[in-house]
C-alpha positions, 0 to 999 in steps of 0.5 A: 817721070810717071807716078808708077815709076816714081813710086817704084823708085821710092819703094826701092829706096825704102827697101835699101834704107830698111836693109841698111838699118837691119844690117846696122842693128846686126853689126852693133849687136854683134859688137856688144856681144863680142866685146866681153865674150872672153869674160863668160866663164863656167861656174867652176872656173869663175874667178873670185870676186867680192860680190855676185850680182843677180838680176831679177827675172820675174815671179811665179804665182805665189810670189816665188822666183820664176824658174829662170830667176831660180836658176840664177839664184841657184848659181849664185848660191853655188858661187857663194858655197864654193867661196867664189864670192863674199856677198850676193847682191840681188837687183830687181824691180820691186816698184809694183804693188804685190810684186816685190821681186827683191824680197822674194830673191832674198827669201829664196837665198836665206831659205837655202842657207845663205846668211842674211849678212851676206845678202844685199838687195837693190829694189830699184834695179828696173833694168839691166842698165840700172842694176849695173850702174847702181851696183857700182855707184850705190853699192860700191861694186868695183869687181863682180861676177854677173849671174844670169842666163847665157843669152843675157850675159853679153849685154850685162857684161858690156854694161857693167864693164862700161860703167866701171865694174871689173865684171865676169859672167857666169851662165846660170843655164850653162850647157842649155840651148837658148830659146829663139825669142830671147835671141831676137830680143837680145839683138835689139836690147844690145843696141839699146844698151850701147846707146845708153852707155854712150849717152851716159844715161842716169838710172831711174833712181840714182841713189838709195833703194837698198833693202832696209835690213841689208848691209850696203 
């Protein structure tokens, strides 16, 4: 076999392997996306639950919630005002100096009339997986409404229901289109979430992390 023929064989094998890997990723991502699709409900049709779990989504200049995060918080406020939930758990990464996302989320809720006794804060929600697992193991959530954008809900619901929470999802951006960059990111993130659930990965901070002024 000449070197040209040999290299051609390896190129074809590489392409086959690449196609197989892409198809596997797409299949696993589709599995995660479809697993709890029927648990995504409009805000008006959300079932009652003890707590709404709101995931962090970054801060804007001035240490205020980003537009995406504000959208999530507004949906949680609506759920509380409608009597759908008794408490709101805000979970975000507050590990970086001058970037206390959990505090900003709490302040946003309090400024809009949600009582301090209703709001709980998890400063160690470093990822969707950590937020869901800690909501169950640290904060004792057994049933919850997950509040985030539609593109994120499939992954969040898969994780939450897999770690022991009877979870339903409310899309904060109900009726709005999903940017393509989020679709691409979630395709890969769902596969990672599936791997973490199967491997029963421990959260970065397995205990503690509640804001001092909030009830557990």
